[in-house]
N, C-alpha and C positions, 0 to 999 in steps of 0.2 A: 830253084826259086828261094828267095830270101824270106825271112820271117815277116818282113814288112809287106812283101807281096801277098803272103798268105793272109795277113791281117786285112789287107785291102779287099781281097776276094771274100773273106768272111763278112766284112762290113757290108759289101754289096749284096750278099745273099741274105743277111739278117735284117737289113734295113726295112724291106717291105713288111716282114713279119712283125718287127717291132712297131712300125707305123700303124699296122692294123690293130695290134694289141692296145696301143695308146689311144687310138680312135675309138675302139670298143669301150675302153675304160671311161673315156670322157663322155661318150653317149649314155652309158649306164648311169653315171653320176648326174647327167642332165635330166634323164628320165626320172631318177629317184627324187631329185629336187622338185621337179614339176608335180609329182604325185604328192609330196609333202606340202608343197605350196597350195595344191588344190584342197587338201584337208584343212590347212590353216585358214584359207580364204573362206571356206564354208563355215567354219566355227566362228570366225570374226563377223561374217555377215548375218549369222543367225543367233548370235550370243544373247540377244534380247528375247528370243523365243526358244528357250531351252527345252521345251516339250515337243518341238517340231521334229518329225522323223529324220530330216536331213542332219540336224544337229546331233542327234543320238547316233546315227549311222557314222558320222565323221568321228565322233569320240571313239567308237569301237574300231576304227581303222588305225588309231594311233599306234597300237602295239605292233602292227605290221609295217606301216610306212616309216616309223621313226626308230625301228630296231637298228642298233649299231653299237659299236664299242667305243666310239669317240665320246668325249666328255659332254658335248652339247646334246647328243642323242640320249645319253643316259639320264641327263637332267630332265629332259622331256618325259621320258618313261617314268621316272620317279614322281614327277608332278602329277602325271596321270594316275598312278597308283594311289597317291594320297587322295585325289578327288574321288576315285572309285571306292576306296575304303569308306570315305565319308558318306557317299550315296547309299551304302548299305548299313550305315551306322544309325541305329534307332535310339541311341542314348540321349540325343538332343531332339528337340521338337520345336515346331513353330518358327518364330522369327529367328531364333538363335541358329537353328539348323540351316535356314535359308541364307543367312548372312555368311556363315562359314562356307557354304557352297559357292557363293559369289566370289569370296576371297580365293578359294582354291581354284576356281575356274579361271580367274584373272591371272593367278600364278602360273597355271598351265599354259595359257595363251602367251604370257610373257616369255616363258622358256622356249616355246615354239618360235616366237618372233626372233629371239636371239639366235636360235639355230639356223634360221633362214636369212639372217643379215638385217633384220628390221630392229630398230631401236625404239620400241614403244614402251613407255613406262606403265606400271600397273594401274595407276589412276586413270590414265588415258584409255586403257583397255576397258576399265570398268565403267567409266562415265561417258566416253565419247561414242555414244550410239544413239540412233534415232528410232524411237518406237512409238507410233501414234497411240494415243490413249484408247481410241476406238478398237484397235487391235487387241489391246489388253482386255477390254470389256467382252469382245467376241470370244476370246480364249476362255475367260471365266464363265461366260454363258454356256459354252460347249461342255465345260467340266460339270457345271450344275445339271445340264440336261443329261449327260452321260450317267452321273451318279443317281439322278432321279429315276431314270429308266431302269438302272440296275436294281435299285431297291423295289421298284414296282414289279419287275419281272421275277425277282427272287421271292416275292411275297412278303417282304419286310414291311411294306405299307400298301394301302389300298388307294384306288382312285376315287376321290370324293365326287359325289353326284348330288345335285339339288333338283328335286322335283318341284316345278313351279305350278303345274296345273294338271288336272285329270279331265277326261272327256265329260262334258256337261250335257250332251244331247240326251234328252229323255228316251229317245228311241234306242240309242246305243246302250244306255243304262238298263233299259228293259230287256234287251236281247242278252246282255251279259248276265243279268239276274236269271233269265230263263235257262241259259246254258249252265250256269252254276248249279241251279236246282236239279237239272237233268243229270249232270255229272255226279252230284251228291247222291241222288237216288240210285244211280247205276252202281256206284262204288259200294254203297251200303247194301246192295242186292235187294233193296225193298221194291225197287221199280226199275226194270231194265230199260235201256234206251230203245226208243221206238223208231221203226223205219217203215215207210210206206212204199210199196212196190206196185207200180202200174204196169200191166202187160196182159198177155194172153197165155193160155195153157199150151198153145202150139209153138210158142217162142222158147227155144232151149236156153237163151240167155236169161229170160225171165225166171225160168225154173232154177237155173244155177244161182241167180242172185238171191232168190228166196231161201234156198238151202244153205247158202254160204252165210248169210246174215243170221239165220236161225242157229247154226252151229256156233256162232260167236256170241250167242246169248242175247241177241236183239229180239225185241217184240216186233214181229213182222205183220204188218197189215197189208194183205194182198188184195188188190183191186183188179178184177178181170173186166177189162173194158169191152170185151166181146159179149160177155153175159150181162154186163151192166153198162150199156152204151151211154146212159145218162152221166156216167163218171168221166166220159171223154173230155168234156170242156174243162173239168178240174185238172186232168192230166196235162192238157194243152196249156193251161194257165201256168203250171209249174215248169213246163218244158219250153215256154216262150213260143208255142206253136209248132214245135217239132213233133213228128209222129213216130220216131224211132222208139223201139222197145228194148229193154224196160226203161221206165222213168222212175228213178229212186229218189225219195225225199227223206233225208236223215238229218235231224238237228238243224233244220233251216237251210241245209245245203241240198242242191238238186244236181243229180247226175243222170245224163242220158246215155244209155248203153251200159254194158257190164263186162269187165275184164278181170274180175276178182278183187277182193278187198285186201 
């Protein structure tokens, strides 16, 4: 066989392999371009709302998706580094910092557009965007609410309250004064709180209630309704007609039955 015959055989054998390699290379380049295009589109559509999570997420994808040794890829990475350095730079403040951020963001998007075959100028990137004013107000409101809640929960400021009125009912005022006097007497140990227990000696719950309140320092008035049947109507008045024992009256509160204090 001649050399030309061997070359023909070799070409026939290598042709499918070369075709597969070329096809794989083209597919990888296409997928790479689609990923880059997705990042660029997201940044372009959300460039008016730079605090949105999708905008920030797309910025952080630049290092991965635009990594490369070609001139255009390197230009994108350098523009991203310049913007990133400025975002962490606190030497500027207020409007000057914000204006430089806008310029660097436009520069980054311009370099990305060129690497993808788009010819947008920087002014077009910076100005040609629609952002309803209501959206801006909503974003500002969210920031104010977030900052307000942070200072409130951290204790830096308190929640203002305005009392417009107090209970004016004479009955309510009288009861509050009575409770106040009883508490004051009890805490000063001049006069312990008084509790009245209605029951009978044969009722173990009545005995437990008397002993328990006495141990806690209450002045216990025990009314044996079996020995003093004339006190039964008073007990029924407190218990709303219920005959269960004991009936305990403490500080204007009535308890029927006893399970421990």
